[in-house]
N, C-alpha and C positions, 0 to 999 in steps of 0.2 A: 461554380465560381465561389471563391472564398469571400467572406465578408470584408469589405474595405474599411479599414480604420482611417482616422483622420491623418495621422502622421505616417503615411505609407506611400509607396510608389503606385501610381495609377495604372501602370502597365502590368507589373508582376505581383502587386499587392504585398511586396516585402516591406517590412518595417524599416523606417529610416532611423539611423543612429541617434540616440538621445543627445550626443555631442552637437549635432546639427541644430538642435533647439536653441543653443546659446550663441550660435553664429548667424542666426536668421536676421535679415534686414528686409525691408520692403523690396520686392522685385529681385530677390537673390536667387541664385541657382545652386543646386547640389547634384551629385551623381549617385544613382542607385547602385549599391554594392552588388546587387544580385544580377540585374540585367544591363547595367552600365548606361542607363538612359539619363539624359540631362533633364533634371526636374526644376521647374520654376515654382516658386511659392506663390500661392493665391490666397486671398482672404486672410492674410497674416497681419498681426499688429506689429508696430515698430517699437523698439526699446528707446526711442528718442524721448518719450515722455516718462521714462523710468526715474528721472531726477525728481519729478513731482511726486510720484508714488513713493519713492524713497523718503522724501521729506515728510510726507503725510504719515508714513508708517513708522518713522524713527524719531524725528526731531519733535514733532508735536506731542506724541505720547510721553516721550522722555521729559519734556518740559512740564507737562501736567503732573507726572509722577514726582518730579523734583519739587514742584510747588506744594504738593500734598504731603510729602514725607520729609522733605529737606535732607534727603540721603543721596549721596553720589552713587553708591552701589546700586540702589534701586533704579536710579535714572539710567545707568549704563545697562543694567539687565533689561529694562523695558525697551531701550533702543535696540539691543541685540535681538531680542525676541521679535520685536516689530519688523526689523530688517529681514530676519529669517523667514517670517511668515509672508512678507511681501515678495521675496524671491521665489518661494514655493508657489504662491498664488499666481504670479505672473507666468512662471514656467508651466504650471498646470493649465492655465487658460490658453496659452500659446500652443501647447501640445494638443489640446482638444479642438482647437479651432482652425489650425493651419491645414490647408489643402495643397497638394502638389499636382501639377499637370506637366506632361512632357511636350 
């Protein structure tokens, strides 16, 4: 029996498409491309709190960097880097913790 990863079908152990990661909601369903089973997401987080994470990772560091350097370019760069890191972090966490059951 192959090793079951977190973002895979519980029947055939085929990996679920990475595109499904960004469509996940609590209690959402998806279809396995391999065995066509309807899969329900269990133990997933919801992106409803993403506004708070986005605020904490972009606005607050940008404001701090602007107050320290008084440079608009540094503030924008800090906000962009914080936003990218937040999206990558949330996606990585979701990918590693979401389980599916049929």
